[in-house]
Backbone and ligand atoms as CSV (ligand in chain L), in Angstrom:
chain,resi,resn,atom,element,x,y,z
A,1,MET,N,N,107.454,98.524,71.088
A,1,MET,CA,C,108.194,97.391,71.574
A,1,MET,C,C,109.433,97.877,72.336
A,2,MET,N,N,109.664,97.317,73.500
A,2,MET,CA,C,110.823,97.695,74.309
A,2,MET,C,C,112.073,96.926,73.880
A,3,GLN,N,N,113.182,97.658,73.901
A,3,GLN,CA,C,114.424,96.994,73.571
A,3,GLN,C,C,115.046,96.399,74.822
A,4,SER,N,N,115.708,95.341,74.635
A,4,SER,CA,C,116.381,94.697,75.747
A,4,SER,C,C,117.568,95.545,76.191
A,5,ARG,N,N,117.787,95.646,77.480
A,5,ARG,CA,C,118.918,96.407,78.006
A,5,ARG,C,C,120.046,95.489,78.459
A,6,THR,N,N,120.127,94.389,77.831
A,6,THR,CA,C,121.205,93.471,78.198
A,6,THR,C,C,122.485,93.860,77.473
A,7,ARG,N,N,123.585,93.490,78.055
A,7,ARG,CA,C,124.896,93.783,77.461
A,7,ARG,C,C,125.102,92.897,76.233
A,8,PRO,N,N,125.802,93.437,75.264
A,8,PRO,CA,C,126.123,92.578,74.118
A,8,PRO,C,C,127.094,91.487,74.570
A,9,PRO,N,N,127.083,90.374,73.879
A,9,PRO,CA,C,128.006,89.309,74.294
A,9,PRO,C,C,129.448,89.782,74.194
A,10,GLU,N,N,130.242,89.397,75.176
A,10,GLU,CA,C,131.648,89.781,75.148
A,10,GLU,C,C,132.361,89.045,74.032
A,11,ARG,N,N,133.288,89.787,73.434
A,11,ARG,CA,C,134.092,89.157,72.390
A,11,ARG,C,C,135.056,88.169,73.022
A,12,PRO,N,N,135.291,87.098,72.324
A,12,PRO,CA,C,136.302,86.184,72.863
A,12,PRO,C,C,137.674,86.851,72.801
A,13,PRO,N,N,138.546,86.554,73.745
A,13,PRO,CA,C,139.876,87.175,73.711
A,13,PRO,C,C,140.628,86.752,72.466
A,14,ARG,N,N,141.430,87.697,71.967
A,14,ARG,CA,C,142.277,87.346,70.832
A,14,ARG,C,C,143.305,86.338,71.289
A,15,THR,N,N,143.381,85.287,70.603
A,15,THR,CA,C,144.362,84.270,70.983
A,15,THR,C,C,145.304,84.017,69.829
A,16,HIS,N,N,146.529,84.106,70.150
A,16,HIS,CA,C,147.581,83.767,69.199
A,16,HIS,C,C,148.445,82.746,69.907
A,17,PRO,N,N,148.392,81.540,69.457
A,17,PRO,CA,C,149.215,80.574,70.165
A,17,PRO,C,C,150.679,80.985,70.125
A,18,PRO,N,N,151.341,80.969,71.280
A,18,PRO,CA,C,152.753,81.342,71.281
A,18,PRO,C,C,153.574,80.381,70.440
A,19,THR,N,N,154.515,80.927,69.753
A,19,THR,CA,C,155.449,80.130,68.971
A,19,THR,C,C,156.847,80.549,69.392
A,20,PRO,N,N,157.880,79.805,69.013
A,20,PRO,CA,C,159.232,80.236,69.365
A,20,PRO,C,C,159.555,81.634,68.826
A,21,GLU,N,N,158.989,81.996,67.678
A,21,GLU,CA,C,159.250,83.319,67.103
A,21,GLU,C,C,158.405,84.401,67.769
A,22,HIS,N,N,157.243,84.021,68.314
A,22,HIS,CA,C,156.332,84.981,68.937
A,22,HIS,C,C,155.878,84.470,70.301
A,23,PRO,N,N,156.785,84.451,71.259
A,23,PRO,CA,C,156.401,83.995,72.594
A,23,PRO,C,C,155.523,85.034,73.280
A,24,VAL,N,N,154.831,84.626,74.326
A,24,VAL,CA,C,153.954,85.543,75.047
A,24,VAL,C,C,154.765,86.635,75.739
A,25,SER,N,N,155.850,86.270,76.360
A,25,SER,CA,C,156.711,87.278,76.963
A,25,SER,C,C,158.149,86.996,76.545
A,26,TYR,N,N,158.912,88.068,76.472
A,26,TYR,CA,C,160.268,87.946,75.962
A,26,TYR,C,C,161.085,89.140,76.424
A,27,LYS,N,N,162.287,89.245,75.955
A,27,LYS,CA,C,163.178,90.328,76.366
A,27,LYS,C,C,163.583,91.161,75.163
A,28,LEU,N,N,163.819,92.419,75.424
A,28,LEU,CA,C,164.478,93.288,74.463
A,28,LEU,C,C,165.474,94.118,75.264
A,29,THR,N,N,166.332,94.834,74.582
A,29,THR,CA,C,167.275,95.656,75.322
A,29,THR,C,C,167.064,97.122,74.959
A,30,PHE,N,N,167.262,97.973,75.941
A,30,PHE,CA,C,167.209,99.419,75.739
A,30,PHE,C,C,168.498,100.006,76.284
A,31,ASP,N,N,169.289,100.573,75.413
A,31,ASP,CA,C,170.600,101.121,75.786
A,31,ASP,C,C,171.390,100.121,76.633
A,32,GLY,N,N,171.331,98.872,76.201
A,32,GLY,CA,C,172.104,97.818,76.851
A,32,GLY,C,C,171.441,97.191,78.062
A,33,ARG,N,N,170.299,97.732,78.454
A,33,ARG,CA,C,169.587,97.202,79.638
A,33,ARG,C,C,168.492,96.247,79.169
A,34,GLU,N,N,168.447,95.056,79.724
A,34,GLU,CA,C,167.449,94.079,79.327
A,34,GLU,C,C,166.100,94.418,79.955
A,35,LEU,N,N,165.052,94.414,79.127
A,35,LEU,CA,C,163.703,94.739,79.602
A,35,LEU,C,C,162.743,93.635,79.208
A,36,PRO,N,N,161.725,93.403,80.040
A,36,PRO,CA,C,160.694,92.436,79.652
A,36,PRO,C,C,159.707,93.085,78.695
A,37,ALA,N,N,159.128,92.291,77.817
A,37,ALA,CA,C,158.085,92.774,76.914
A,37,ALA,C,C,157.053,91.662,76.757
A,38,GLN,N,N,155.861,92.071,76.379
A,38,GLN,CA,C,154.759,91.128,76.200
A,38,GLN,C,C,154.302,91.146,74.755
A,39,GLU,N,N,153.811,90.038,74.287
A,39,GLU,CA,C,153.277,89.969,72.940
A,39,GLU,C,C,152.229,91.064,72.753
A,40,GLY,N,N,152.281,91.738,71.648
A,40,GLY,CA,C,151.302,92.767,71.332
A,40,GLY,C,C,151.707,94.162,71.756
A,41,GLN,N,N,152.775,94.300,72.535
A,41,GLN,CA,C,153.199,95.634,72.952
A,41,GLN,C,C,153.953,96.331,71.828
A,42,SER,N,N,153.753,97.637,71.764
A,42,SER,CA,C,154.612,98.448,70.916
A,42,SER,C,C,155.933,98.646,71.650
A,43,VAL,N,N,156.928,99.151,70.941
A,43,VAL,CA,C,158.197,99.468,71.600
A,43,VAL,C,C,157.949,100.493,72.704
A,44,ALA,N,N,157.110,101.499,72.444
A,44,ALA,CA,C,156.808,102.516,73.464
A,44,ALA,C,C,156.157,101.871,74.685
A,45,ALA,N,N,155.231,100.958,74.476
A,45,ALA,CA,C,154.557,100.313,75.605
A,45,ALA,C,C,155.550,99.503,76.434
A,46,ALA,N,N,156.473,98.842,75.769
A,46,ALA,CA,C,157.481,98.068,76.506
A,46,ALA,C,C,158.370,99.001,77.330
A,47,LEU,N,N,158.730,100.147,76.755
A,47,LEU,CA,C,159.560,101.103,77.493
A,47,LEU,C,C,158.779,101.689,78.670
A,48,TRP,N,N,157.547,102.077,78.427
A,48,TRP,CA,C,156.710,102.594,79.521
A,48,TRP,C,C,156.579,101.575,80.639
A,49,SER,N,N,156.350,100.330,80.260
A,49,SER,CA,C,156.186,99.283,81.276
A,49,SER,C,C,157.405,99.168,82.170
A,50,ALA,N,N,158.559,99.527,81.626
A,50,ALA,CA,C,159.798,99.474,82.406
A,50,ALA,C,C,160.073,100.813,83.108
A,51,GLY,N,N,159.134,101.757,83.011
A,51,GLY,CA,C,159.298,103.038,83.681
A,51,GLY,C,C,160.130,104.039,82.899
A,52,ILE,N,N,160.370,103.753,81.633
A,52,ILE,CA,C,161.176,104.660,80.797
A,52,ILE,C,C,160.217,105.558,80.030
A,53,LEU,N,N,160.291,106.854,80.280
A,53,LEU,CA,C,159.337,107.787,79.679
A,53,LEU,C,C,159.959,108.639,78.574
A,54,ALA,N,N,161.276,108.742,78.528
A,54,ALA,CA,C,161.943,109.560,77.509
A,54,ALA,C,C,163.067,108.745,76.890
A,55,TRP,N,N,163.157,108.778,75.559
A,55,TRP,CA,C,164.195,107.999,74.872
A,55,TRP,C,C,164.707,108.726,73.637
A,56,ARG,N,N,164.504,109.989,73.583
A,56,ARG,CA,C,165.020,110.786,72.476
A,56,ARG,C,C,165.292,112.179,73.004
A,57,THR,N,N,166.212,112.896,72.358
A,57,THR,CA,C,166.404,114.302,72.699
A,57,THR,C,C,166.239,115.114,71.421
A,58,THR,N,N,165.773,116.330,71.604
A,58,THR,CA,C,165.565,117.184,70.437
A,58,THR,C,C,166.903,117.658,69.894
A,59,ARG,N,N,166.923,117.963,68.600
A,59,ARG,CA,C,168.200,118.305,67.966
A,59,ARG,C,C,168.724,119.682,68.340
A,60,THR,N,N,167.879,120.623,68.678
A,60,THR,CA,C,168.389,121.956,68.999
A,60,THR,C,C,168.684,122.131,70.482
A,61,ASN,N,N,167.776,121.739,71.352
A,61,ASN,CA,C,167.973,121.995,72.783
A,61,ASN,C,C,168.309,120.750,73.592
A,62,GLY,N,N,168.254,119.588,72.968
A,62,GLY,CA,C,168.526,118.362,73.712
A,62,GLY,C,C,167.462,118.052,74.746
A,63,ALA,N,N,166.246,118.535,74.515
A,63,ALA,CA,C,165.152,118.288,75.457
A,63,ALA,C,C,164.677,116.842,75.341
A,64,PRO,N,N,164.330,116.224,76.468
A,64,PRO,CA,C,163.894,114.825,76.421
A,64,PRO,C,C,162.519,114.678,75.772
A,65,ARG,N,N,162.357,113.597,75.039
A,65,ARG,CA,C,161.083,113.286,74.392
A,65,ARG,C,C,160.800,111.796,74.510
A,66,GLY,N,N,159.515,111.462,74.515
A,66,GLY,CA,C,159.048,110.083,74.507
A,66,GLY,C,C,157.757,110.055,73.720
A,67,ALA,N,N,156.856,109.185,74.075
A,67,ALA,CA,C,155.573,109.138,73.368
A,67,ALA,C,C,154.698,110.296,73.830
A,68,PHE,N,N,154.083,110.973,72.890
A,68,PHE,CA,C,153.191,112.081,73.209
A,68,PHE,C,C,151.788,111.785,72.692
A,69,CYS,N,N,151.649,111.636,71.380
A,69,CYS,CA,C,150.312,111.395,70.826
A,69,CYS,C,C,149.931,109.913,70.892
A,70,GLY,N,N,150.893,109.057,70.723
A,70,GLY,CA,C,150.627,107.619,70.761
A,70,GLY,C,C,149.962,107.068,69.515
A,71,ILE,N,N,149.811,107.887,68.483
A,71,ILE,CA,C,149.126,107.420,67.282
A,71,ILE,C,C,149.912,107.707,66.003
A,72,GLY,N,N,151.199,107.984,66.135
A,72,GLY,CA,C,152.024,108.135,64.947
A,72,GLY,C,C,151.988,109.495,64.284
A,73,GLN,N,N,151.489,110.517,64.974
A,73,GLN,CA,C,151.347,111.831,64.354
A,73,GLN,C,C,152.431,112.829,64.752
A,74,CYS,N,N,152.903,112.772,65.985
A,74,CYS,CA,C,153.774,113.846,66.478
A,74,CYS,C,C,155.274,113.582,66.246
A,75,TYR,N,N,155.654,112.360,66.075
A,75,TYR,CA,C,157.055,111.966,65.867
A,75,TYR,C,C,157.935,112.274,67.068
A,76,ASP,N,N,157.366,112.497,68.230
A,76,ASP,CA,C,158.178,112.711,69.427
A,76,ASP,C,C,158.844,111.418,69.898
A,77,CYS,N,N,158.320,110.286,69.488
A,77,CYS,CA,C,158.765,109.009,70.045
A,77,CYS,C,C,159.846,108.330,69.212
A,78,LEU,N,N,160.498,109.060,68.332
A,78,LEU,CA,C,161.503,108.436,67.466
A,78,LEU,C,C,162.585,107.746,68.276
A,79,VAL,N,N,162.973,106.600,67.797
A,79,VAL,CA,C,163.950,105.778,68.499
A,79,VAL,C,C,164.711,104.961,67.453
A,80,THR,N,N,165.859,104.485,67.836
A,80,THR,CA,C,166.622,103.607,66.953
A,80,THR,C,C,166.367,102.161,67.380
A,81,VAL,N,N,165.933,101.345,66.434
A,81,VAL,CA,C,165.636,99.938,66.731
A,81,VAL,C,C,166.441,99.070,65.778
A,82,ASN,N,N,167.244,98.214,66.340
A,82,ASN,CA,C,168.098,97.310,65.565
A,82,ASN,C,C,168.927,98.075,64.532
A,83,GLY,N,N,169.434,99.242,64.956
A,83,GLY,CA,C,170.300,100.051,64.109
A,83,GLY,C,C,169.569,100.959,63.144
A,84,ARG,N,N,168.258,100.881,63.080
A,84,ARG,CA,C,167.490,101.741,62.172
A,84,ARG,C,C,166.948,102.937,62.953
A,85,PRO,N,N,167.427,104.149,62.646
A,85,PRO,CA,C,166.929,105.323,63.360
A,85,PRO,C,C,165.552,105.751,62.854
A,86,ASN,N,N,164.961,106.696,63.574
A,86,ASN,CA,C,163.696,107.328,63.179
A,86,ASN,C,C,162.517,106.365,63.118
A,87,GLN,N,N,162.493,105.418,64.020
A,87,GLN,CA,C,161.353,104.508,64.114
A,87,GLN,C,C,160.372,105.063,65.142
A,88,ARG,N,N,159.107,105.110,64.791
A,88,ARG,CA,C,158.104,105.604,65.748
A,88,ARG,C,C,157.757,104.483,66.735
A,89,ALA,N,N,158.222,104.672,67.962
A,89,ALA,CA,C,158.070,103.630,68.983
A,89,ALA,C,C,156.614,103.347,69.308
A,90,CYS,N,N,155.745,104.344,69.104
A,90,CYS,CA,C,154.333,104.126,69.446
A,90,CYS,C,C,153.636,103.213,68.449
A,91,LEU,N,N,154.189,103.086,67.255
A,91,LEU,CA,C,153.556,102.257,66.223
A,91,LEU,C,C,154.284,100.938,66.001
A,92,LEU,N,N,155.547,100.900,66.340
A,92,LEU,CA,C,156.365,99.737,66.013
A,92,LEU,C,C,156.155,98.606,67.018
A,93,PRO,N,N,155.695,97.451,66.562
A,93,PRO,CA,C,155.554,96.333,67.494
A,93,PRO,C,C,156.920,95.895,68.007
A,94,ALA,N,N,157.001,95.657,69.302
A,94,ALA,CA,C,158.239,95.129,69.878
A,94,ALA,C,C,158.375,93.666,69.462
A,95,ARG,N,N,159.614,93.280,69.240
A,95,ARG,CA,C,159.871,91.892,68.839
A,95,ARG,C,C,160.945,91.300,69.743
A,96,PRO,N,N,160.891,90.005,69.936
A,96,PRO,CA,C,161.891,89.369,70.797
A,96,PRO,C,C,163.301,89.700,70.333
A,97,GLY,N,N,164.129,90.118,71.286
A,97,GLY,CA,C,165.531,90.388,70.994
A,97,GLY,C,C,165.813,91.730,70.364
A,98,ASP,N,N,164.799,92.582,70.217
A,98,ASP,CA,C,165.042,93.907,69.636
A,98,ASP,C,C,166.097,94.656,70.448
A,99,THR,N,N,166.938,95.395,69.736
A,99,THR,CA,C,167.914,96.267,70.386
A,99,THR,C,C,167.464,97.702,70.153
A,100,VAL,N,N,166.991,98.326,71.212
A,100,VAL,CA,C,166.461,99.693,71.149
A,100,VAL,C,C,167.497,100.615,71.775
A,101,THR,N,N,167.798,101.710,71.079
A,101,THR,CA,C,168.762,102.661,71.621
A,101,THR,C,C,168.205,104.076,71.538
A,102,THR,N,N,168.637,104.885,72.481
A,102,THR,CA,C,168.255,106.287,72.507
A,102,THR,C,C,168.669,106.960,71.212
A,103,GLN,N,N,167.819,107.821,70.722
A,103,GLN,CA,C,168.153,108.568,69.516
A,103,GLN,C,C,168.412,110.015,69.881
A,104,GLU,N,N,169.562,110.500,69.458
A,104,GLU,CA,C,169.912,111.893,69.738
A,104,GLU,C,C,170.003,112.667,68.436
A,105,GLY,N,N,169.663,113.934,68.498
A,105,GLY,CA,C,169.772,114.795,67.325
A,105,GLY,C,C,168.821,114.387,66.221
A,106,THR,N,N,169.348,114.392,64.998
A,106,THR,CA,C,168.497,114.161,63.839
A,106,THR,C,C,168.242,112.703,63.545
A,107,GLY,N,N,168.952,111.812,64.201
A,107,GLY,CA,C,168.797,110.395,63.907
A,107,GLY,C,C,169.557,109.990,62.663
A,108,ARG,N,N,170.477,110.830,62.229
A,108,ARG,CA,C,171.246,110.532,61.028
A,108,ARG,C,C,172.718,110.300,61.346
A,109,ALA,N,N,173.018,110.074,62.604
A,109,ALA,CA,C,174.410,109.917,63.004
A,109,ALA,C,C,175.099,108.811,62.207
A,110,ALA,N,N,174.377,107.727,61.925
A,110,ALA,CA,C,174.977,106.611,61.195
A,110,ALA,C,C,175.312,106.997,59.756
A,111,LEU,N,N,174.672,108.044,59.248
A,111,LEU,CA,C,174.888,108.458,57.861
A,111,LEU,C,C,175.976,109.521,57.738
A,112,GLU,N,N,176.400,110.091,58.879
A,112,GLU,CA,C,177.307,111.232,58.857
A,112,GLU,C,C,178.730,110.842,59.221
A,113,ASP,N,N,179.303,109.913,58.513
A,113,ASP,CA,C,180.698,109.527,58.767
A,113,ASP,C,C,181.626,110.163,57.769
L,1,FES,S1,S,153.988,109.315,70.108
L,1,FES,FE1,FE,153.478,110.626,68.517
L,1,FES,S2,S,154.296,109.647,66.764
L,1,FES,FE2,FE,154.688,108.271,68.379
C-alpha cells in the first residue's frame, strides 16, 4: 500500500488574546533607551530586534558579550532586568515596561556597597 505524500495539516497559530497586562506589542527600556517588543519575545530577542548585539562585559577583560548559545547554557547573555542582575536574556520573557540595563563585571555591584 502506498502512503500519501500530502503535507500534514498546519497547526493553527497560537493565539493569546491581548490583555492590558499582555499586549501584542509594547515598550521596554535598555540603558534608558525605549525599545519596542512583541509578545512572546525573550529579552535577548527584543534587544536583537533593536540591533543591540552586546549587553554585558566580561569581568576580567571587559570584552563585550550578548547571546551566544540561545538556550541558557553559556551564560554569555547575562543582563540586569528590573534591578535583578544575572538574568539570562535568552530565556527570560520580555514584559511590558521592563527596565533592562547593561551588566558589567560580576553582576554583584548592587551587593558590594
Ligand atoms: S545565550 Fe547562552 S545562556 Fe543565554
